Backbone as CSV, one residue per row, in Angstrom:
resi,resn,N_x,N_y,N_z,CA_x,CA_y,CA_z,C_x,C_y,C_z
1,MET,124.622,57.402,115.006,124.665,57.023,116.409,123.570,56.006,116.746
2,ILE,122.352,56.243,116.219,121.246,55.325,116.492,121.545,53.947,115.912
3,ARG,122.120,53.928,114.707,122.473,52.649,114.088,123.510,51.900,114.923
4,TYR,124.455,52.637,115.476,125.489,52.034,116.323,124.877,51.430,117.579
5,ILE,123.939,52.163,118.197,123.288,51.665,119.408,122.482,50.404,119.110
6,VAL,121.757,50.413,117.994,120.956,49.235,117.629,121.854,48.027,117.401
7,LYS,122.986,48.216,116.724,123.912,47.107,116.490,124.466,46.575,117.802
8,ARG,124.789,47.455,118.728,125.305,47.008,120.018,124.249,46.218,120.788
9,LEU,122.992,46.660,120.712,121.918,45.934,121.393,121.720,44.547,120.800
10,ILE,121.869,44.439,119.481,121.741,43.123,118.830,122.889,42.209,119.240
11,PHE,124.088,42.749,119.322,125.251,41.943,119.720,125.158,41.499,121.183
12,MET,124.345,42.189,121.981,124.203,41.803,123.382,123.494,40.460,123.543
13,VAL,122.659,40.102,122.585,121.864,38.872,122.704,122.753,37.637,122.794
14,PRO,123.672,37.384,121.831,124.543,36.202,121.993,125.473,36.305,123.202
15,LEU,125.859,37.525,123.563,126.713,37.686,124.742,125.960,37.289,126.013
16,LEU,124.707,37.710,126.123,123.890,37.307,127.267,123.687,35.793,127.284
17,PHE,123.518,35.207,126.104,123.356,33.751,126.004,124.594,33.048,126.559
18,GLY,125.775,33.531,126.186,127.011,32.941,126.709,127.152,33.127,128.209
19,ILE,126.747,34.294,128.709,126.826,34.552,130.148,125.922,33.596,130.918
20,THR,124.721,33.345,130.383,123.798,32.433,131.070,124.370,31.019,131.137
21,ILE,125.052,30.577,130.074,125.633,29.233,130.081,126.703,29.119,131.156
22,VAL,127.598,30.116,131.215,128.685,30.079,132.192,128.138,30.124,133.613
23,CYS,127.221,31.044,133.882,126.672,31.185,135.235,125.900,29.938,135.648
24,PHE,125.107,29.384,134.749,124.328,28.187,135.060,125.255,27.016,135.389
25,THR,126.312,26.851,134.590,127.232,25.738,134.806,127.972,25.890,136.127
26,VAL,128.500,27.094,136.393,129.265,27.318,137.620,128.379,27.132,138.848
27,MET,127.148,27.622,138.787,126.242,27.507,139.932,125.926,26.052,140.246
28,HIS,125.724,25.233,139.226,125.373,23.836,139.459,126.595,22.980,139.794
29,LEU,127.788,23.474,139.518,128.992,22.746,139.909,129.357,22.994,141.374
30,ALA,128.762,24.019,141.974,129.055,24.321,143.377,128.547,23.180,144.258
31,PRO,129.253,22.887,145.361,128.802,21.804,146.256,127.482,22.145,146.920
32,GLY,126.729,21.120,147.253,125.451,21.323,147.911,124.293,21.286,146.937
33,SER,123.105,21.195,147.483,121.887,21.109,146.684,120.775,21.852,147.398
34,PRO,119.788,22.381,146.665,118.671,23.069,147.328,117.900,22.172,148.281
35,THR,117.919,20.888,148.029,117.179,19.971,148.901,117.891,19.716,150.225
36,ASP,119.173,20.043,150.317,119.916,19.796,151.554,119.337,20.569,152.732
37,MET,118.851,21.801,152.467,118.316,22.633,153.545,117.064,22.012,154.163
38,GLU,116.330,21.209,153.386,115.075,20.642,153.866,115.207,19.189,154.297
39,THR,116.303,18.526,153.935,116.413,17.095,154.215,117.507,16.760,155.227
40,GLN,118.682,17.409,155.126,119.793,17.031,155.994,119.524,17.357,157.460
41,MET,118.835,18.452,157.729,118.560,18.855,159.103,117.210,18.341,159.599
42,ASN,116.564,17.543,158.788,115.259,16.997,159.154,115.364,15.479,159.289
43,PRO,115.339,14.939,160.504,115.497,13.489,160.669,114.355,12.683,160.078
44,ARG,113.211,13.343,159.842,112.074,12.627,159.280,112.096,12.577,157.755
45,ALA,113.015,13.299,157.139,113.074,13.349,155.676,113.659,12.042,155.148
46,SER,112.874,11.313,154.390,113.316,10.036,153.830,113.922,10.244,152.454
47,ALA,114.491,9.178,151.916,115.064,9.235,150.568,113.971,9.490,149.537
48,ASP,112.774,8.937,149.782,111.669,9.149,148.851,111.247,10.626,148.845
49,TYR,111.237,11.250,150.028,110.902,12.672,150.112,111.927,13.518,149.363
50,ARG,113.199,13.138,149.488,114.247,13.870,148.779,114.073,13.747,147.269
51,GLU,113.721,12.558,146.806,113.520,12.359,145.374,112.329,13.169,144.865
52,ARG,111.260,13.261,145.675,110.101,14.058,145.259,110.463,15.540,145.176
53,LEU,111.292,16.007,146.111,111.754,17.396,146.049,112.582,17.644,144.796
54,MET,113.483,16.719,144.492,114.313,16.853,143.289,113.441,16.917,142.037
55,ALA,112.395,16.083,141.991,111.508,16.088,140.827,110.704,17.382,140.758
56,MET,110.277,17.910,141.923,109.499,19.150,141.938,110.324,20.327,141.439
57,TYR,111.621,20.323,141.766,112.512,21.397,141.339,113.146,21.128,139.974
58,ASP,112.804,20.018,139.329,113.393,19.606,138.039,114.883,19.323,138.158
59,LEU,115.350,19.020,139.366,116.767,18.738,139.573,117.128,17.296,139.254
60,ASP,116.111,16.468,138.981,116.388,15.088,138.613,116.698,14.938,137.127
61,LYS,116.577,16.026,136.387,116.850,16.001,134.949,118.320,16.333,134.695
62,PRO,118.862,15.929,133.536,120.249,16.300,133.195,120.418,17.820,133.132
63,LEU,121.668,18.275,133.276,121.934,19.712,133.332,121.465,20.434,132.074
64,HIS,121.689,19.814,130.912,121.320,20.517,129.674,119.802,20.683,129.574
65,GLN,119.027,19.720,130.103,117.581,19.876,130.097,117.140,20.955,131.090
66,GLN,117.791,20.984,132.250,117.480,22.039,133.217,117.755,23.414,132.622
67,TYR,118.869,23.507,131.892,119.218,24.797,131.278,118.193,25.192,130.220
68,LEU,117.785,24.247,129.394,116.815,24.554,128.339,115.478,24.964,128.943
69,ILE,115.076,24.311,130.039,113.831,24.701,130.711,113.931,26.135,131.220
70,TRP,115.082,26.445,131.831,115.267,27.797,132.383,115.317,28.851,131.282
71,VAL,116.039,28.574,130.203,116.135,29.531,129.093,114.782,29.693,128.415
72,GLY,114.016,28.596,128.310,112.686,28.695,127.724,111.783,29.636,128.510
73,LYS,111.870,29.569,129.826,111.106,30.500,130.656,111.657,31.917,130.530
74,LEU,112.982,32.008,130.419,113.610,33.320,130.321,113.207,34.031,129.038
75,ALA,112.976,33.254,127.972,112.582,33.845,126.684,111.256,34.583,126.776
76,VAL,110.400,34.184,127.702,109.117,34.875,127.897,109.146,35.720,129.172
77,LEU,110.383,36.091,129.587,110.600,36.963,130.748,110.054,36.353,132.044
78,ASP,110.149,35.033,132.138,109.756,34.331,133.348,111.008,33.761,134.000
79,LEU,111.390,34.304,135.145,112.588,33.840,135.844,112.323,32.644,136.742
80,GLY,111.100,32.137,136.713,110.779,30.957,137.504,110.361,31.303,138.919
81,LYS,110.250,30.266,139.749,109.874,30.431,141.146,111.024,30.032,142.053
82,SER,111.096,30.698,143.183,112.167,30.443,144.134,112.039,29.047,144.734
83,PHE,113.194,28.452,145.077,113.204,27.154,145.755,112.936,27.296,147.252
84,SER,112.840,28.521,147.746,112.587,28.728,149.169,111.165,28.285,149.512
85,PRO,110.864,28.073,150.794,109.527,27.587,151.173,108.380,28.459,150.687
86,ASP,108.594,29.773,150.512,107.487,30.618,150.076,107.130,30.419,148.609
87,ARG,108.073,29.861,147.796,107.838,29.568,146.379,107.349,30.795,145.611
88,ARG,107.843,31.958,145.984,107.433,33.186,145.310,108.122,33.306,143.958
89,PRO,107.523,34.024,143.004,108.193,34.259,141.724,109.495,35.034,141.921
90,VAL,110.517,34.634,141.188,111.822,35.280,141.307,111.722,36.750,140.909
91,THR,110.940,37.040,139.886,110.800,38.430,139.425,110.279,39.325,140.535
92,ALA,109.304,38.835,141.294,108.739,39.639,142.386,109.773,39.885,143.472
93,LYS,110.560,38.866,143.799,111.571,39.029,144.846,112.655,40.014,144.421
94,ILE,113.045,39.977,143.135,114.087,40.880,142.653,113.566,42.313,142.568
95,LEU,112.341,42.480,142.049,111.792,43.826,141.892,111.596,44.518,143.242
96,GLU,111.404,43.751,144.304,111.285,44.353,145.637,112.600,44.979,146.082
97,ARG,113.707,44.378,145.682,115.010,44.798,146.200,115.857,45.564,145.185
98,LEU,115.512,45.478,143.912,116.314,46.138,142.880,116.385,47.652,143.048
99,PRO,115.290,48.360,143.346,115.389,49.825,143.475,116.397,50.277,144.525
100,VAL,116.486,49.564,145.644,117.428,49.952,146.704,118.868,49.831,146.205
101,THR,119.177,48.716,145.543,120.536,48.507,145.028,120.888,49.535,143.960
102,ILE,119.958,49.808,143.060,120.212,50.800,142.010,120.414,52.178,142.625
103,LEU,119.601,52.530,143.628,119.733,53.840,144.283,121.112,53.999,144.905
104,ILE,121.572,52.990,145.639,122.881,53.069,146.298,123.998,53.177,145.272
105,ASN,123.920,52.391,144.199,124.984,52.395,143.197,124.996,53.679,142.375
106,VAL,123.822,54.222,142.059,123.772,55.488,141.315,124.335,56.623,142.170
107,LEU,123.943,56.666,143.438,124.482,57.701,144.324,125.995,57.541,144.504
108,SER,126.461,56.302,144.578,127.907,56.069,144.704,128.638,56.548,143.460
109,MET,128.071,56.265,142.284,128.693,56.697,141.041,128.757,58.222,140.958
110,ILE,127.667,58.881,141.329,127.649,60.352,141.311,128.682,60.905,142.287
111,LEU,128.759,60.310,143.473,129.728,60.780,144.471,131.158,60.608,143.970
112,ILE,131.429,59.491,143.311,132.770,59.246,142.768,133.123,60.302,141.728
113,LEU,132.189,60.571,140.813,132.463,61.539,139.748,132.633,62.950,140.299
114,VAL,131.766,63.326,141.235,131.780,64.702,141.755,133.067,64.986,142.527
115,ILE,133.608,63.976,143.201,134.798,64.196,144.032,136.081,63.824,143.296
116,ALA,136.085,62.696,142.598,137.333,62.190,142.010,137.827,63.054,140.857
117,ILE,136.925,63.511,140.003,137.365,64.293,138.838,137.999,65.624,139.258
118,PRO,137.377,66.437,140.131,138.062,67.668,140.560,139.395,67.400,141.253
119,ILE,139.461,66.347,142.093,140.728,66.045,142.764,141.801,65.696,141.746
120,GLY,141.449,64.870,140.755,142.421,64.496,139.733,142.891,65.676,138.903
121,VAL,141.952,66.560,138.536,142.314,67.731,137.724,143.209,68.680,138.514
122,LEU,142.840,68.980,139.745,143.644,69.902,140.564,145.015,69.310,140.882
123,SER,145.076,67.999,141.098,146.370,67.371,141.375,147.288,67.437,140.162
124,ALA,146.711,67.331,138.955,147.524,67.398,137.736,147.966,68.830,137.441
125,VAL,147.030,69.768,137.595,147.365,71.169,137.307,148.394,71.693,138.301
126,HIS,148.271,71.281,139.559,149.215,71.704,140.600,150.105,70.526,140.990
127,GLN,150.748,69.965,140.011,151.581,68.780,140.243,152.690,69.080,141.257
128,ASN,152.915,68.110,142.164,153.953,68.187,143.202,153.699,69.285,144.234
129,SER,152.495,69.845,144.234,152.159,70.842,145.260,151.749,70.121,146.545
130,LEU,151.485,70.901,147.583,151.042,70.319,148.847,149.718,69.595,148.678
131,PHE,148.821,70.180,147.885,147.527,69.531,147.637,147.711,68.191,146.952
132,ASP,148.588,68.141,145.963,148.852,66.901,145.235,149.419,65.837,146.169
133,LYS,150.334,66.226,147.027,150.947,65.251,147.940,149.957,64.763,148.989
134,VAL,149.144,65.674,149.527,148.174,65.278,150.556,147.127,64.340,149.964
135,THR,146.579,64.701,148.805,145.581,63.830,148.176,146.188,62.492,147.778
136,GLY,147.463,62.499,147.367,148.126,61.241,147.039,148.222,60.307,148.234
137,VAL,148.525,60.881,149.400,148.590,60.069,150.624,147.231,59.471,150.934
138,PHE,146.170,60.292,150.852,144.828,59.798,151.143,144.389,58.728,150.144
139,VAL,144.792,58.899,148.881,144.428,57.915,147.861,145.082,56.574,148.156
140,PHE,146.364,56.586,148.493,147.048,55.326,148.785,146.507,54.681,150.061
141,ILE,146.095,55.502,151.028,145.436,54.955,152.212,144.118,54.298,151.815
142,GLY,143.402,54.952,150.877,142.151,54.381,150.397,142.336,53.055,149.697
143,PHE,143.447,52.909,148.965,143.744,51.627,148.326,144.067,50.552,149.359
144,ALA,144.713,50.940,150.448,145.232,49.958,151.407,144.187,49.483,152.409
145,ILE,143.243,50.345,152.775,142.280,49.985,153.831,141.213,49.051,153.273
146,PRO,141.006,47.904,153.899,139.880,47.038,153.499,138.560,47.754,153.787
147,THR,137.699,47.807,152.803,136.483,48.590,152.951,135.556,48.017,154.011
148,PHE,135.462,46.695,154.096,134.556,46.106,155.086,135.029,46.421,156.511
149,TRP,136.361,46.484,156.703,136.908,46.828,158.015,136.609,48.289,158.346
150,LEU,136.772,49.167,157.349,136.443,50.576,157.543,134.959,50.755,157.846
151,ALA,134.123,49.935,157.205,132.684,50.008,157.457,132.370,49.711,158.920
152,LEU,133.020,48.699,159.470,132.787,48.361,160.870,133.256,49.478,161.802
153,LEU,134.405,50.094,161.477,134.901,51.203,162.298,133.941,52.390,162.277
154,LEU,133.442,52.731,161.093,132.522,53.863,160.983,131.194,53.565,161.668
155,MET,130.762,52.315,161.609,129.525,51.940,162.302,129.686,52.123,163.814
156,ILE,130.850,51.717,164.335,131.088,51.869,165.769,131.185,53.344,166.153
157,PHE,131.895,54.128,165.323,132.140,55.530,165.672,130.887,56.384,165.511
158,PHE,130.290,56.361,164.293,129.144,57.239,164.026,127.815,56.659,164.511
159,GLY,127.732,55.332,164.550,126.456,54.737,164.908,126.310,54.426,166.382
160,ILE,127.414,54.016,167.043,127.323,53.603,168.445,127.875,54.671,169.377
161,ASN,129.103,55.123,169.118,129.712,56.104,170.033,129.024,57.470,169.954
162,LEU,128.856,57.987,168.735,128.235,59.302,168.581,126.719,59.227,168.406
163,ALA,126.223,58.077,167.948,124.783,57.888,167.713,124.225,58.922,166.744
164,TRP,125.013,59.258,165.721,124.566,60.220,164.709,123.828,59.527,163.564
165,LEU,124.313,58.360,163.163,123.785,57.695,161.979,123.318,56.290,162.322
166,PRO,122.254,55.820,161.678,121.825,54.424,161.870,122.816,53.477,161.205
167,ILE,122.910,52.268,161.728,123.909,51.320,161.240,123.286,50.107,160.559
168,SER,121.993,50.100,160.365,121.370,48.960,159.691,120.066,49.395,159.043
169,GLY,119.706,48.678,158.000,118.442,48.923,157.322,118.466,50.137,156.421
170,ILE,117.335,50.372,155.791,117.187,51.503,154.886,116.198,52.531,155.432
171,ARG,115.513,52.157,156.529,114.584,53.090,157.175,114.406,52.684,158.634
172,SER,113.918,53.595,159.443,113.738,53.346,160.862,112.533,52.447,161.107
173,LEU,112.474,51.874,162.326,111.368,50.988,162.661,110.039,51.738,162.726
174,ASN,110.095,53.003,163.122,108.881,53.824,163.198,108.686,54.652,161.937
175,TYR,109.148,54.132,160.808,109.128,54.852,159.537,107.707,55.298,159.172
176,GLU,106.721,54.445,159.400,105.356,54.751,158.984,104.736,55.883,159.806
177,TYR,105.288,56.147,160.971,104.700,57.164,161.852,105.477,58.479,161.835
178,LEU,106.509,58.563,161.010,107.294,59.794,160.953,106.535,60.873,160.192
179,PRO,106.746,62.141,160.534,106.138,63.240,159.771,106.653,63.233,158.333
180,PRO,105.855,63.742,157.378,106.262,63.716,155.966,107.617,64.366,155.711
181,GLY,107.920,65.440,156.413,109.187,66.117,156.188,110.375,65.370,156.740
182,THR,110.137,64.425,157.648,111.219,63.683,158.280,111.551,62.388,157.547
183,VAL,110.651,61.940,156.685,110.849,60.669,155.979,112.098,60.725,155.098
184,LEU,112.237,61.809,154.319,113.400,61.943,153.443,114.690,62.037,154.250
185,LEU,114.661,62.781,155.352,115.842,62.899,156.202,116.229,61.537,156.783
186,ASP,115.253,60.757,157.156,115.525,59.417,157.692,116.186,58.542,156.635
187,LEU,115.706,58.633,155.391,116.304,57.857,154.298,117.744,58.286,154.039
188,ILE,117.987,59.602,154.046,119.342,60.121,153.796,120.301,59.649,154.883
189,LYS,119.869,59.687,156.130,120.734,59.250,157.238,121.090,57.776,157.111
190,HIS,120.159,56.955,156.631,120.439,55.539,156.455,121.364,55.282,155.267
191,LEU,121.372,56.197,154.289,122.170,55.980,153.074,123.588,56.533,153.174
192,ILE,123.859,57.396,154.130,125.160,58.070,154.181,126.309,57.073,154.267
193,LEU,126.275,56.169,155.230,127.379,55.220,155.400,127.495,54.232,154.234
194,PRO,126.410,53.580,153.800,126.558,52.643,152.675,127.045,53.297,151.392
195,VAL,126.503,54.465,151.060,126.909,55.135,149.817,128.358,55.593,149.900
196,THR,128.750,56.157,151.029,130.127,56.629,151.193,131.123,55.488,151.065
197,LEU,130.844,54.383,151.716,131.765,53.248,151.680,131.739,52.549,150.327
198,SER,130.592,52.534,149.665,130.519,51.950,148.333,131.355,52.742,147.334
199,ALA,131.420,54.063,147.533,132.195,54.914,146.628,133.661,55.022,147.024
200,PHE,134.022,54.523,148.186,135.362,54.750,148.741,136.460,54.203,147.832
201,GLY,136.341,52.929,147.448,137.385,52.334,146.617,137.462,52.956,145.243
202,GLY,136.304,53.199,144.614,136.291,53.807,143.289,136.807,55.224,143.293
203,LEU,136.579,55.931,144.387,137.055,57.312,144.512,138.578,57.370,144.460
204,ALA,139.226,56.468,145.176,140.690,56.455,145.197,141.265,56.143,143.818
205,GLY,140.708,55.124,143.164,141.251,54.725,141.868,140.995,55.744,140.780
206,LEU,139.776,56.273,140.710,139.429,57.183,139.619,140.182,58.498,139.720
207,SER,140.423,58.985,140.924,141.167,60.244,141.058,142.590,60.093,140.532
208,ARG,143.212,58.917,140.732,144.555,58.677,140.206,144.538,58.564,138.688
209,TYR,143.518,57.892,138.149,143.387,57.793,136.691,143.204,59.182,136.083
210,MET,142.370,59.983,136.728,142.106,61.325,136.214,143.379,62.174,136.252
211,ARG,144.144,62.075,137.312,145.386,62.834,137.416,146.360,62.415,136.318
212,SER,146.507,61.116,136.114,147.433,60.624,135.097,147.015,61.065,133.702
213,ASN,145.726,60.946,133.394,145.248,61.361,132.065,145.414,62.856,131.861
214,MET,145.130,63.621,132.902,145.227,65.083,132.793,146.676,65.515,132.586
215,LEU,147.607,64.879,133.278,149.019,65.206,133.096,149.465,64.936,131.665
216,GLU,148.960,63.848,131.097,149.340,63.514,129.718,148.756,64.502,128.728
217,VAL,147.522,64.937,128.973,146.844,65.824,128.029,147.445,67.220,128.053
218,ILE,147.716,67.763,129.244,148.182,69.155,129.317,149.597,69.320,128.763
219,ARG,150.267,68.210,128.467,151.584,68.297,127.838,151.518,68.196,126.317
220,GLN,150.326,68.071,125.758,150.182,67.951,124.310,150.402,69.306,123.627
221,ASP,150.715,69.231,122.344,151.024,70.449,121.590,149.819,71.373,121.461
222,TYR,148.618,70.806,121.295,147.453,71.678,121.092,147.117,72.474,122.357
223,ILE,147.507,71.962,123.519,147.309,72.741,124.745,148.275,73.920,124.774
224,MET,149.506,73.685,124.358,150.467,74.787,124.262,150.000,75.816,123.241
225,THR,149.407,75.354,122.128,148.887,76.279,121.114,147.746,77.117,121.675
226,ALA,146.851,76.473,122.446,145.731,77.204,123.037,146.227,78.289,123.985
227,ARG,147.273,77.967,124.754,147.836,78.980,125.650,148.511,80.098,124.855
228,ALA,149.182,79.729,123.757,149.859,80.735,122.939,148.859,81.678,122.277
229,LYS,147.655,81.219,122.030,146.630,82.063,121.414,146.061,83.080,122.397
230,GLY,146.439,82.951,123.670,145.990,83.916,124.662,144.762,83.499,125.438
231,LEU,144.342,82.229,125.296,143.188,81.775,126.058,143.521,81.732,127.548
232,SER,142.507,81.971,128.356,142.724,81.933,129.797,143.046,80.508,130.243
233,GLU,143.758,80.398,131.362,144.133,79.073,131.869,142.897,78.242,132.204
234,ARG,141.867,78.883,132.692,140.628,78.170,133.016,140.003,77.561,131.764
235,THR,139.999,78.326,130.674,139.443,77.816,129.406,140.288,76.679,128.865
236,VAL,141.592,76.818,128.948,142.490,75.782,128.438,142.297,74.472,129.201
237,ILE,142.209,74.579,130.521,142.129,73.370,131.353,140.757,72.729,131.262
238,TYR,139.698,73.530,131.468,138.368,72.949,131.631,137.595,72.801,130.324
239,LYS,138.026,73.445,129.255,137.326,73.292,127.982,138.079,72.401,127.021
240,HIS,139.401,72.534,126.957,140.187,71.765,125.985,140.795,70.510,126.608
241,ALA,141.482,70.667,127.722,142.200,69.524,128.296,141.263,68.532,128.978
242,LEU,140.320,69.047,129.778,139.466,68.158,130.571,138.638,67.233,129.693
243,ARG,138.144,67.748,128.589,137.279,66.928,127.728,138.027,65.712,127.186
244,ASN,139.252,65.907,126.782,140.038,64.780,126.264,140.518,63.865,127.380
245,ALA,140.788,64.431,128.545,141.237,63.601,129.659,140.122,62.718,130.189
246,LEU,138.868,63.089,129.925,137.734,62.308,130.428,137.500,61.019,129.637
247,LEU,138.061,60.908,128.432,137.753,59.756,127.585,138.110,58.418,128.238
248,PRO,139.343,58.229,128.722,139.639,56.951,129.393,138.837,56.762,130.680
249,VAL,138.519,57.853,131.359,137.757,57.762,132.604,136.350,57.239,132.337
250,ILE,135.760,57.672,131.212,134.424,57.193,130.850,134.428,55.679,130.677
251,THR,135.464,55.174,130.004,135.579,53.728,129.816,135.727,53.012,131.150
252,ILE,136.549,53.569,132.040,136.768,52.947,133.349,135.478,52.948,134.161
253,MET,134.693,54.015,134.077,133.437,54.060,134.810,132.477,52.990,134.307
254,GLY,132.453,52.769,132.980,131.599,51.721,132.447,132.013,50.345,132.932
255,LEU,133.320,50.115,133.009,133.819,48.817,133.463,133.711,48.648,134.974
256,SER,133.547,49.745,135.714,133.467,49.653,137.173,132.074,49.324,137.672
257,ILE,131.090,49.333,136.791,129.711,49.038,137.200,129.583,47.645,137.806
258,PRO,130.183,46.590,137.195,130.090,45.271,137.844,130.695,45.258,139.240
259,GLY,131.787,46.024,139.444,132.400,46.063,140.765,131.496,46.703,141.798
260,LEU,130.782,47.765,141.392,129.865,48.419,142.316,128.717,47.494,142.694
261,ILE,128.164,46.807,141.689,127.053,45.901,141.963,127.525,44.714,142.788
262,GLY,128.727,44.198,142.471,129.272,43.099,143.265,129.562,43.513,144.687
263,GLY,130.006,44.762,144.861,130.251,45.252,146.210,128.989,45.397,147.032
264,SER,127.827,45.452,146.360,126.568,45.547,147.082,126.345,44.339,147.972
265,VAL,126.880,43.197,147.589,126.736,41.993,148.418,127.364,42.225,149.780
266,ILE,128.544,42.859,149.812,129.248,43.105,151.069,128.532,44.175,151.887
267,PHE,128.250,45.321,151.263,127.685,46.439,152.005,126.271,46.143,152.491
268,GLU,125.484,45.509,151.652,124.113,45.220,152.054,124.062,44.156,153.141
269,SER,125.054,43.278,153.167,125.120,42.289,154.243,125.573,42.936,155.548
270,ILE,126.574,43.831,155.462,127.079,44.496,156.672,126.018,45.402,157.284
271,PHE,125.346,46.198,156.440,124.377,47.175,156.936,122.949,46.632,156.961
272,ALA,122.770,45.333,156.668,121.435,44.706,156.688,120.460,45.481,155.810
273,ILE,120.895,45.842,154.621,120.056,46.577,153.687,119.316,45.571,152.798
274,PRO,118.008,45.674,152.703,117.240,44.706,151.907,117.354,44.974,150.414
275,GLY,118.540,44.776,149.881,118.777,45.000,148.472,119.069,43.703,147.731
276,MET,119.453,43.845,146.477,119.693,42.678,145.645,120.957,41.938,146.065
277,GLY,121.940,42.646,146.602,123.161,41.997,147.057,122.910,41.068,148.226
278,GLN,122.113,41.530,149.191,121.770,40.680,150.326,120.954,39.477,149.875
279,LEU,120.030,39.690,148.944,119.231,38.582,148.414,120.111,37.560,147.707
280,LEU,121.116,38.033,146.965,122.035,37.119,146.288,122.814,36.285,147.286
281,PHE,123.308,36.913,148.343,124.069,36.184,149.353,123.209,35.108,150.020
282,MET,122.004,35.471,150.421,121.116,34.513,151.071,120.734,33.385,150.123
283,SER,120.549,33.705,148.851,120.152,32.680,147.886,121.302,31.729,147.586
284,VAL,122.524,32.241,147.540,123.681,31.371,147.317,123.845,30.411,148.491
285,MET,123.674,30.916,149.699,123.798,30.049,150.875,122.729,28.960,150.884
286,ALA,121.535,29.284,150.378,120.433,28.322,150.356,120.400,27.505,149.074
287,ARG,121.351,27.743,148.155,121.374,27.067,146.851,120.047,27.267,146.110
288,ASP,119.535,28.491,146.195,118.289,28.831,145.511,118.626,29.212,144.070
289,TYR,118.752,28.209,143.209,119.246,28.413,141.848,118.437,29.441,141.046
290,PRO,117.110,29.393,141.026,116.372,30.376,140.209,116.646,31.818,140.610
291,VAL,116.726,32.088,141.925,116.978,33.465,142.370,118.397,33.897,142.006
292,VAL,119.376,33.008,142.232,120.769,33.341,141.898,120.908,33.608,140.411
293,MET,120.345,32.731,139.576,120.445,32.912,138.130,119.697,34.157,137.667
294,GLY,118.558,34.438,138.289,117.822,35.640,137.921,118.594,36.908,138.250
295,ILE,119.221,36.942,139.420,120.009,38.116,139.811,121.216,38.273,138.901
296,LEU,121.906,37.165,138.608,123.067,37.243,137.723,122.664,37.727,136.334
297,PHE,121.503,37.312,135.876,121.019,37.763,134.572,120.735,39.259,134.585
298,ILE,120.081,39.741,135.649,119.794,41.172,135.764,121.093,41.973,135.837
299,VAL,122.060,41.478,136.622,123.352,42.170,136.743,124.069,42.198,135.402
300,ALA,123.992,41.101,134.629,124.623,41.068,133.308,124.005,42.114,132.385
301,ILE,122.679,42.247,132.436,122.014,43.249,131.595,122.437,44.659,132.010
302,LEU,122.454,44.924,133.316,122.859,46.248,133.789,124.307,46.554,133.419
303,THR,125.162,45.541,133.469,126.572,45.741,133.111,126.723,46.061,131.635
304,LEU,126.023,45.316,130.778,126.101,45.561,129.338,125.523,46.931,128.989
305,LEU,124.426,47.307,129.644,123.855,48.631,129.395,124.795,49.732,129.895
306,GLY,125.469,49.478,131.016,126.447,50.448,131.514,127.594,50.646,130.542
307,ASN,128.080,49.555,129.956,129.151,49.666,128.958,128.665,50.385,127.698
308,LEU,127.403,50.140,127.320,126.845,50.839,126.158,126.747,52.339,126.424
309,ILE,126.286,52.699,127.629,126.213,54.125,127.982,127.602,54.749,127.976
310,ALA,128.602,53.993,128.440,129.977,54.501,128.427,130.455,54.737,127.002
311,ASP,130.144,53.819,126.087,130.554,53.988,124.689,129.866,55.186,124.045
312,VAL,128.572,55.357,124.342,127.851,56.505,123.784,128.407,57.811,124.361
313,SER,128.693,57.818,125.654,129.287,59.009,126.276,130.668,59.293,125.681
314,TYR,131.388,58.239,125.370,132.701,58.390,124.734,132.559,59.120,123.402
315,ALA,131.549,58.703,122.632,131.325,59.336,121.331,130.865,60.785,121.479
316,LEU,130.065,61.052,122.498,129.610,62.428,122.714,130.749,63.333,123.164
317,ALA,131.700,62.764,123.897,132.817,63.566,124.385,133.864,63.809,123.302
318,ASP,133.981,62.887,122.352,134.997,63.005,121.305,134.312,63.062,119.940
319,PRO,134.256,64.218,119.286,133.582,64.329,117.989,134.188,63.424,116.921
320,ARG,135.482,63.093,117.024,136.095,62.225,116.010,135.458,60.856,116.009
321,ILE,135.137,60.322,117.182,134.483,59.019,117.266,133.060,59.119,116.723
322,ARG,132.388,60.233,117.006,131.012,60.415,116.541,130.949,60.475,115.025
323,VAL,131.913,61.114,114.403,131.944,61.222,112.950,132.238,59.874,112.316
324,SER,133.195,59.138,112.897,133.550,57.836,112.335,132.434,56.818,112.494
């Protein structure tokens, strides 16, 4: 297993290299320039000033030289400095916001697993029952409703009409003056809506995948053999069938990590959460190339690590893969 993990980590290096080339090229092909924010809206900005800005940002060099400069810094874990007026290091800006994004996505993943897997298993075991039909209706509604629209409805209902939950930020304005026991409660109240909505789409899809896999597994011959041996239905379902039905779900969860991180751009913008998604959106609008490339690089690493964890979990769940 350790040898397999090491080989996968080594193979990630050329894959990350390819990802950086694609992201760098696509970002620089987008219309607009970082200097536009400082020159187009400034009547005093001359052509000479624009050229000095281009030289300061190394934008006057050919694309391949810009890429080599960026990769050279990346090799020593230097993501460069932001093109924004503060000229802060990209690493510092990302590290400020990365914990919030990771927290929301981890909680969303846990919520998806805790709810979707039991729903899928119960729907398969009690196929065509009232529970199966009701959950099926809710799942299809979940597929059909645009999440950003649902977010606005919940903000109006729970945040404005009922005033139960905050609708923006990750903490209250008087956060520093709250009693120690209230700080955690304040954080939980701010996370309820973003985490719930972030998990909403994945919850609908994964429960259907789980139901389909479970239906296929419980019809296998070895499940009939386990029942014929006199094992209890609970043991047959949750010890023999569930373990095999989880294998495709593990793969899907690994592949869903990019979707969760990408969805952070929407949720963090709607709820004004100071996370990496909001930073990415603001940086794209400002054509802040170092910040955008740094975030994309971090997301690529998290995605590859998520897929690696999924593969390792796959091997742990299926002894045949572990032996091979």
